[in-house]
N, C-alpha and C positions, 0 to 999 in steps of 0.2 A: 260480947258487947256489940261486935260488928253484925252478928246475926240479928240481934234485937233491932238495930238501926235499920237494917235492910228490910225487915218485915214491917216495922213501924212506918216506914216511908211508903210502902206499897209500890216501890219502884220496880215494876215487873217488866223486864226487858225481853222482847222477842229476839229470836235468833237473828243474827246479822243477815243470814241468807234469805230471810223472809222479807227484808226491806224491799219495797218496790224498786225495780231496776237493778237489784243486786245481781240477778242472774245474767243480765246483759253484759255486766262487766264494764271496765273502762274502755274496751275496744269499740263500743258503740258510742259515737260522739254525742248522740242525743241524750245519753244518760249521764254524761259527765257533769258534775256540779261546777258552779263557779268557783274559782280559787278563793280561799278564805278571805284574803284582804279585798278582793274585788267584791265579794258578797257584802262585807262590812261597809265598804265605800258606797255600794249600791243602796243599802238601807239608810245611810247617813243622808245622801242626796235625795232619796225618795221622801224621807220624813221632813227634810228641809222644806219640800214643796207642800207638805201637809199643814204645818203650823204657821206658814208665812202669811196666810190669809187673815188670821185672827186680828192682828193690829189694824188691818186695812178695812175691816168690815164696816165701821161707821162711815167712812168716806165712800165706799161702794154703795152703801144704802143711800147716801145723800146724792151721789152723782146719777144714779139710775132711778131715783125716786121710789125706792123699795119701802114697803110697809114693814112692820115688825115681823109679820109672818114671812114676808118675802126675804127678809134678812136671814131668818132662820132656815129658809129653804136653800140658801147659799151653802150651808153646811149639810143640811139634810140630804140634798141630792148627791153631794160628794160621798157621804157615808153610805147612802143607798147604793151608789155605784159600786163601792167596795163590797157591800154586803152581798149583793146578787152575784158578784164575780168570784167569791171565795171558793165555792164548790167547783165551778168550772175550772178555776185556776188549779185546784188540787188534782183534777182529772188531767188537765193539760200538762202539768209538770211531771206526772208519771208517764205520760205518753211521749212527749217530745223532749223532756229534760229541763232543768232549771235555766240553761243558757238561753234557749229560744223562747221560753216562757217570759224571762226577764226582758229580752229584746222586744217582744210584743208589747209588754207593759210599758217600756220606755217610749215606744212609738205612740202608744195611746196617751201617755202623760204629756209628751211633746205636743201632740195634736190638740188635746183638750186645753192645755195652757195657752197655746197660741190663739185658739178660738175665744177663750175667756178674755185675753188681752184685747181682742178686737170687738168684744161685745158692746152693743149700743143700747141694749134693753134687757130686762129680765128673761125674756123668751130666748135670747141668744146666749146669755150667761149661764143659765141653769143647766141646760143640756151639756154645755162644755164642762161644768163642774162634775156632772155625772161621768163624763168620759175620763176626766182626771182620776176620779175614784176607781174606775175600772183599771186604769194603768197602775195605780198604787197597789191594788189588790194583787195583780199579777207579779209586780216587782217584790212585794213583801213575801209572797209565797215562795218565789224562787230564791230570794235571799236567805230566808229562814231555813229552808230545806238544805241549801248549800252549807250553811253554818252548822246545821245539825249533823251532816255527813262528816264534816271536819272535826267537830267537837261534840261527840255523842254522849259523853259521860258527865254525871253529877251536876246537872244544871248549867253546864258551861255554855250550851247553845243559847239558853234564855238570857244568861248574863250578857253575852256578846250582843244579842239582839236588843236588850234594853239599853245598853250603853250606846250602841249605834243610833237607835231611834231617839234617845235623849239628846245626843249631840246634834243630830239633825233638827230636832224640834227647837232646841235653843237657838241654833243659827237662823231658823225660820222666824222665831219671835223677834229677834234683834233686827234682822235685815228687813222684815216686813214693815216694821214701824219706821225705820230710817228711809226706806225707798218711798213709802207713801208720803211722808213729810217732805222729802227732798225733791221728788219727781212727781209721781202720781200713783194711784192704785193700780193702774195698768202695768206699771213697772214690775210689780211682784209676779204677775203672770208671765211677762216676758222673761224674767229671770228663771221662773219655773220651766218655761219652754227651753231655755238654754241648758238648764240642768238635765232636762229630759234628753236633749241632744247629746250631751256629754255621756249620759248613761248608755244611750243606744250605741255610740261609737265604742265606748269602753267595753261593753258587754260583748259586742261582735268581735272585737280584737282579742278578747280574753280567751277565745276558743282554743287557741294553740297553747295556752298556758294553764288550761283547766287542771284543777287538782286531780291527779290520778295516782298519787302515791298510796300504798297500802296503809290501812289504819294501824296505828301503833298499838301494841298489846295493852298499854296502860290506858288507852282511850277506848278500847273495845268494850262494848256492853256484854255482860255475862249472858250466856244462852239459857233462858228460862222460859216457862210456858207463857202463852199469850194470856193477857189479863181477862178477868171476868167483866161482863157487861155492866154489872153493878158498880164496880170500881170506875169504869170509864164514864158512866153517867154522873157519878159523884165528882169526877174531875171536870167534866163539862159544866156542871152547876157551879163549881168553885170558880172557874175561869169567867163564867158569865157574871158572877157576883163581883169579882175583882174589877172587871171593866165597867160594870154599872156604877161602881163607886167612883170612877173617874168623872162622873157627871158633877161631883162636888167641885172638882178643880175647873171643869169646863164652864159650868153654869152657876152653881149655887153660891160659891164663895163670893163672886162678884156682886150678885144680888144682895147677899147678906151684908157685905161690907158697905155697900152703897146705902142701904136702908138703915142699918144699925149705927154705922160710924160716919156717914156722909162722906165716904172716901171718893176721891176723884179717880179718873182713869189712870193717871200716872202712878198713883200709890197702889192701885189694884194691879197694874202691870208689873210693878216692882215686886209685889208680894208673890204673884204667880211665877215670876222668873226665879225668885229665891226658892220657892217650893220645887220647881222643876230641877234646879241645881241640886237640891238635897236628894231628890228622887234619883238623879243621875249618879251622884256620888255613892249612894247606897247600893248600887247594882252589884258591884264586885263583892262587898261583904255578904250580900244576899246569896250569891252563888256559893261562897264559902260556907255559909250556914247550911245550905242544902247538902253539900258534900260531907259535912261533919255529922249532921243529925238525920238527914233524909228529907225527902220532899214533903211528906205529910206533916211531921212535926213543924217544919218551917212554915207550911201553909197555916197551921193553927196559930203559930206565933204572929205571922203577918196579919191575920184576921183580928187577933187580939189587939195589936197595936193600932190598926186602922179604926176599930170600934172605939177604943179609948180616945184616940185623937179627935174623932168626929164628935163624941159626947162633950169633950172638954172645950171645943171651939165656942160653944154657947156660954161658957163661963168667963171668956176673955173680956176684960173691962174696956179694952181699946183695940184698935186695929193692930198696933204693934205686938200686943200679947197674943194675937191670933196666930202669929208665926210659930210659936212653940207647939201648940197642939197640931197645927197643920204639918209641922216637921215630923211629928210622930205618925200622922196619917200618911205622909209621903214615904217614910221608911216602911211602914206596914204594907203599903200598896206595892212597892217594888219587891218586897219579900214574897207577898202573896202572888204577885204577877209571875215571878220567876218560878215559884214552887208549883203553882197550878199549871203553868205552861210546860214545865218539865214532866209532871205527871201525865199530861195529855200526850206529849210527844212520845213518851215511853209506852204508855198503855195503848196508844193508837198505832204503834208499829214502826215509828221512825221514818215513815215515808211521806208521800204526798198526801195521803189520807189524814195522817196525824197533823201535818201542818195545816191542812184545810180545816180540821176541827178546831185548832187553836184560833185561826183567823176568823172562822165563822162565829164562834161564841164571843170572840173579842168585839167584832163589829155589831153583833146583836146587842151587846151591852152598851156600846157607844151610841147606838141609835135609841134603844129603849130607855136607857138611864136618863139622858137629858130630857126626853119627853116626859118621863114620870116625875122627875124633880120639878120640872116646870109646872106641871099640873098641881103638884103638892104645894109649891110656893104660891100659886094663884088662889088655891082653895083654903089653905091652912096657915099661910105665912111663910116667910123666908127661912124660919128656923126649922120648919117641918121636915125638909129633906135630910138635914143633919140627924134629927131624931130617928126618922124611919130607917135610914141606912146604918146608923149606929146599932139599932136593934137587930136588923137583918144580918149585919156582919158579926154581931155578938153571937147570934144563933149559929152562924156558920162556924165560928171559932169553937163553940161548945161541941158541935157535931164532929169537927176535926179532932179535938182533944179526946173525945170519947173513942174515936176510931184508933187513935194512938194508944190509949190505955188497953183497948181490946187486943191490939196486935201484940203488945208487950206481955199481956197475960197469956196469950196463946203461945208465945215464945217460951 
């Protein structure tokens, strides 16, 4: 039974010695990962600075006289900065180690946030947002690689990553709205600059406490051959689809609820917060599912839940009823997210390259997804993104289940 699970999941682990930086050992301070709790705290504070801007966007648009396109660029430039930095971050983290990569990212986040807080026009705000995105990409790469080195087995790294980013995102959504209403939109960027400063000091001081203990036997990945390129391409496509589906949460749900149910901003914000909470709470069970049945069956399950939830949203008679299928969507997304990420980390070799592939496909999905659903909503109506992504994810689920069956027959 265990053999069937291992084959079905296609979790092919390279030898520990092949991981980038392994040969250098812990004696090389550049190669030492951040301590586990420091890495988790780094991701929480980093993603706090990501989602804090969403509640403030209407006020930023009003204060700086932004058009709808300009408001979109506030996020597009941020995600663009992340996107173009992912591969350089993967190279940097292998060369100088997670600690100095994270410190560089913290400095960029601090600088970009301070410049955004001082911005008086779109021409000064938008480059600052790009600099913030660069900082976040460096921090996320260093944090995820550090967690992966501490928790390499059975989806544990992606579970910890999803929990940390979910906690940070929730803090951003809550504090962003409160600060904008109580002080001004500039306060969210000053807070982000402060968090960047905390990150920079904490990361530099963590050098003497960096995790250098040998990996426990029960955490170590088995030594097996490196994966085929076909399996790696499949994992890349799966991760891209997962993150493209997040465009429903970022863009489509708000548009749909506004047009279909005349929902106001407060009700939409509450709905998004509930969905985010469900996504966060499902992270630990998702990791447990991967450990029990393997990453590929978990991925197929996640895609099935997401496709079903997206299709059922259109059947909801009121906004309150939307929560049920969107809860199914949120659970499917975190299962698919964890499983696709786990496959990529394993098939990619557990090093900076693997983390870079996860981050690159994630950010491509986060850039391309909202763009695609926006075009679909304009040309075919606000229901169209739900239909299109339900079909695409259903196809992904069918392909994943077919691969599971083939693996079991082979076994």
